[in-house]
N, C-alpha and C positions, 0 to 999 in steps of 0.2 A: 788222349783228350785234346780237342783242337784248341785253337788259339781263342777264338770268340768264347768257347765254353769256359776256359780257365781264366780268361779276362773276367767274366760274368761271375764266377764263383769265387772269386778273390775278395769281392766285398765282404766288408765284416762292419761291423759298429762301430762308426769314429770315436773316437776319445773327445769327450767335453771342451772346448775353448771357451773362454770368460770373454772373448772380444766377439762384437756381433760380423758375421759372415753372411753372404748370401743375400738374396733378394726380399724384400718385404712380403709378409704372408700376405697381405692384402694387395690384389692385384690392381693394377693403373687401367685396366679396363672393365668398363661397369655394363653388365648385361643389359641389353634394351628391353623393352617392352615387347611382347610376343605381336605380331603384325597379325592383319587382318586376313593372310592366306596362310596355310600350313599346309605344308606336303611333308609326308614320312615315307621312308623306304620299305619295301618289303622285303628284299634280299638283306639288308643292312641295317642297325639301329642309329638311324639318322633323320633329323627331319630340317626343314629348310621354312625359316620364317619370312614373309614379305609383306609390302603393304598391298592394300586393296589394287588390282590391275596388272600385279605383277607377278601374275601366276606360271605364265610360259618360263620365264627368267627363272623361277622358284624351280620348275620340274626340270630344268637343264640343270641346275646348281646339283639338284638331288640326284640326277643319275651320274654325273661326276664323282659325287661324294660316294657313291654306292662303289661305283669302280675303284675308287682311289682305296676305300676300306678294304676291299677283296686284294689290291694289289699290295698295298704295303703288308698286309697279312701274309700273303703267299711268297713274297721275295724277299720283303725285308723282315720278316718274321717278328713283325711290330704284333702288341697285343691290341684288342678292340678298346677303343676309347672307353674311361669309367663312366657309368650313367650317375646324371647329378640330383636323381631322385628329385626332391620339391623345389630345387635353387632354381628350375629354368623353364622354359616353356613347356619342356617334355623331359620324360627320364631318359632320351635318347640323346645322343651327339646334336646339339642347336647350332647351324648357321642361321646366322641373320643378315637380310640384305637390306641394305640401305644408301643413301646418298652419303658420302663421306670423301674426304680429301686425299687418302691413299688407298690403294687395291685391297689391303686386308688389315684386320687391326685382331690378334689373337688374346684372348682375355682366360683366367684361369679361376675355378671357383675355390673357396678353404679347402685346404688338404686334409686328408685322413693321416694323421701322424704317428699311428702304431699298425703292426711293427716299425713300416718305414714310409716314408712322406710320397701320397700318391694321391691323386685328385683328377678331377672332372675337369674339360676346360670347354671353349665356346669359342666362335670367332664372328666377327662382323665382316662381309664384304660388301665392295662398293657395287651397288645392282646395277652400274651400267656396264659392268665387264663381260667381256665376249670371247670368244675363241681361247686361244692359249693363254691370254691374259686371266681370263675366267678359271680355266682348268688347271693353271699353276698354282693360281691361289686356295682353290678349293684344295687341291694336294697337299700344298703347306699348313692349310687349317688341320685337315685330317690328322697329317704327321704330328703336329705340334701336341694335338689332343691325346694322341696315341702314347707319346713320349712323357705326357704328365703322367699317364696311369703308369709308367715307371718309376720314375723320377721326378716329382712335382717341383723338387728344390732345389732343381739344376741350373746353372748359369744361362743367362740367354743365350749364350752360344750353342748350348745343346740345341736349342729349338731352331734357332736362326740359321746356324751352320748346318747340322747335320738332319734337320728337318727341311730344310731348304733344298741340301743337295739330294735327297732322297725323293723330295718331290719333282727336282728337275728331271731327274735318271730315270723315272717311272712313270712318267705325266706323258713321255713322248713330245714333250716342248722343250729341249735345251735352251732355249733362248736366254732365258734368265740366268741360266749357269754362264753361259758366254758372259754376259753383261757383269754378273759379280765376279768371276775371273778377272775381267779387264779391269774394275776398278781396283782391285785387291793386287795386281801386277802393277799398276801404276803407282800403289803406295806400297811396295812392299815391306817397309819399316813399320807398318801397323801389326799389331799383335794379331797372329791368328787365331783367338778368343776373343776379339773385340765384336760384340754386338750391341748397338743401343737398345735392342727391343727382342721380344721374343719372335715380333715378325719381321725383323731387318732383311729387307731383301738384299742388302748391300754386303752383308758380313760375307767375310773370304772363305768360298769353300775350298781353300786350297788344303787343309789338312784332309778331308775325306778324301779328295782326289789321290792324294800319297797315299792313305789307308788302304783304300782300296782297290788299288792298283800294285800295290806291293806284299800288304798284310792279310788282306782278305782270301779265303779259300772257297768261302760257302756263297749262296745267293747273293747279289746287290743290296749292299745296307745291311746285311744281318752282322757283320762285325761292329758296325755303329750302334747297332742295337744291343749288342754285346755289351759293347762299351756304356751304354747308358744305364743297363742293369749294375755295371760295376760301380756305379756313382749313387748307388741307393744310400740312404742316411733316413735318420730317425731324429728330428727335431724335437726338443725339449716342450712340452706342453705349454709351459710359461715364458715360452720366445717370442719377438715379434717378429723375427727375421729367420729365414730357413737356415738350418746348418748345413749348408752346404761342403761337407767331407766326409767322402774324399769328393773332391771336383773335377773336371774334364783333363786337367793336367795332370792330376795325380793316376787317374786313370789310364793315362797316356804312359806314364813311367810303368805300369803293370805291361800294357802292351808289348815295350820296347824289351822288359823285363824276359817275356815269354820267347822273343827272338833273340836271347843272349845279347843284349844291347844295353847302353846307357841310353837315358832320354835324351842326352847333350850330342851323343851320336846320331840318334834319329833326328833330331833338329838339324842337324847340320847338312845330314844327306838330304832333308828335304828341302834345305834352302838352295842346295846344288841342283837338286831335279826342277824345283820351279824356273830355274835359269832356262831349262830346256823345254818348256810350256810352248804349245801353237806350233807356229811354224818353224820353230827352232828344234823341233822335235827332232832327236838322232838316233831315235830306236834303242838307244840303250840306258833309258832310265825309268823309274818305277811309273807303271801306266801310259797308256796312249793316248797322246794329248794334241795330236796334230790336227785335229776336226776343231780345234780352237781358233785355228788361223791366228791372224794379227791378234786377235782377244789376247791370245795367252802369253804375250811379250812382256818380260819384267823389265821394267826401268833400272836402268845402269847409274850409280851416283858418279861416275866417271869414265871416261874413254881416251888413253892416253894413246898417240903413237909412241913408237920407238924411238923417234928422234927427239922427241920432247922432253925425256928423260934426261936427269931427274926429274920428279915430278911429286909436290904434295899436293893432296885432295881432301878437302872434310868429307864426311858422311853424314846422310842425315839421322839423327837422333832416331836411336832404335829403341821400341817399345820391347817389352819382354816377347821372344819368339819372333820377333822382328828381323829383317835381312836388309844386307846391302851388297851392293855388285859393283865392280871395277874391272874393266876389259882394257887389256894392254896388248894393241896389235904390234906383231911382232915380223910384220911384210919386210923384207931385205936384212935380216939378221944376218949375221955372221955365224960360221960354225963355232961351236963353243962359247956360245952366248949364255950368259947368267945372268938371273936377275936377282936383286936384293930386295926384301920387304922389310919395312920398318911400319909397325901398326900400333896405334897410340888410343885408348879413349878411357873415359870418364870412369871414375869411380863413385860407389862400390856396384859393382855389377860384374858379369862372367859372357865373355864374348867367345866364341869359338871362329876360327876360320880354316880356309880352305883355298890352295890353288890348284885351278883345276888347266890342263895342258890341252889347249884346243886345235883339233886338224883342219885341213884346208876344206872340209866340207862341213864344217861348225860343230864336228862330233866331239864328245870329250875322249880322248886319249888315255890320259891317267889323271890320277888326283894325290896331291900333297897335303896333307892334313897338319896343320901348324899348332902344334903341342902348346897348350894354354895352361900354366900351372895357376892353381887356385890364389886368388889376393894378391894378381897382378894387373897391370894396366899398361903393357905395352909387351910384344911379342916382336921375334926378329928371325927372318929366315932366306936364306938363299936357297934358290930354284935353279935347277940346271937340267940336262937333258933335254935341251930346247930346240935340237936340231931337226928339222921338218914340221915344227909346230908352228901353228899360226897364230895365235895368240895364248895369252894367259888370262883366265878369268879368275878374280879374285874375289870371293863368297867370305862375309861374316853372319852371324847369328847371334842375338842376345839370347842366351838359354833362360833368363830368368832369374837365375838364382843369385842373392847376394853373395852366399856362401852355404856351408852343409847347415848352418843355424838358422837361416832364413831361408827356405825355401821360396819358389814362385808360387804366390796363391791366384788364382784367375779373378777372385772375387775382390781382391785388394785394389780399388780404383781410388783417383786416379793411378795411375802408373807412372815411372818417372822414367821417360828415353833418356837413353846414353848414347852422346856424341863421340865423335873423334875423328883421326884423321889415316890416312894411307899414305905412305911414301914409299916410292917405286926408283929404283935406278940401277944401271948397268953395273954389274959388280966386278971390280978388278981382276 
């Protein structure tokens, strides 16, 4: 059985929990009234509504929407969006063109909650969009509606992160992905699962980049679709919020398990890998990201020269799944050099750490994973075998879990970032 199939088939009815989780059942975006102009597809079940005089824009949007539905079905294996019956301007997927202050707003209709949460969606697009801006927004709208047909109660990250990644990679317009990666790499301390809304264009695409590069074996987006199926759930009929169990992080655990890894090992490897995105790509990490150029560079919390040691520096408080980076330049290091590290952080939280030996061309030569026992707030490690090593890269990641009895839940917001310090010195 393939990895994608095993992840998708692992879903089961989640146990009922007494506290609310997930988004409200009532969506935040209201359906507009149908416009004077309406055009519907012959190839795909989609209609575009616009005000009078916007017929040309509606036809251009319809053509893109039909292309998107075909591409997302063929490449990412997404199902077609669910019909909305009498809820919208037509039974088909409805896209509305209107003047608004953002390119795209994704809306959701009340879901069907038996046997699992599935529903129809719609989208409002700024009628002034043209070129790649229009194409990306339409692809995002279609991908979001298709994901609602799988898991209507998923967290915003599923729609914003996965949907946005699929749209950017299949639309032929990667600029949005470059911008989103750039913003994520400027703030690596933010959660990989943070998204302000279903259509948040700034949501970090770091997780799908990593998964598609190292875990997927099928068509682009197929693993992400399988993960969406793995998060299916059924919300009780009397609930006012979706019961989002399992959430996207719990599905990630299954992906890790299918590769005989723990989720904290995957998160630490992902954190190290993102240090080599863009023009720092050394060809030795998950995925090929050199095309991102300077947009892919991650921000370091500290850069030390060997002569400045001993040195202590604070790292930006880390949200769950967020990461931090310290670069120790070893230029001019004597033979037999050893560097000692002491890292401390706030409790309660579980952080994992690694020290990567970096070669003269910026490539990772080897890695030392620093064992972090449960319920600890500090670790120490001496790193040796540094002859010929140009730098030491210290990487930390907040794996989210406070302990075995309190696993990380994506829907538990606001999360509490945890800060700390990294102390480096030359070992005697």
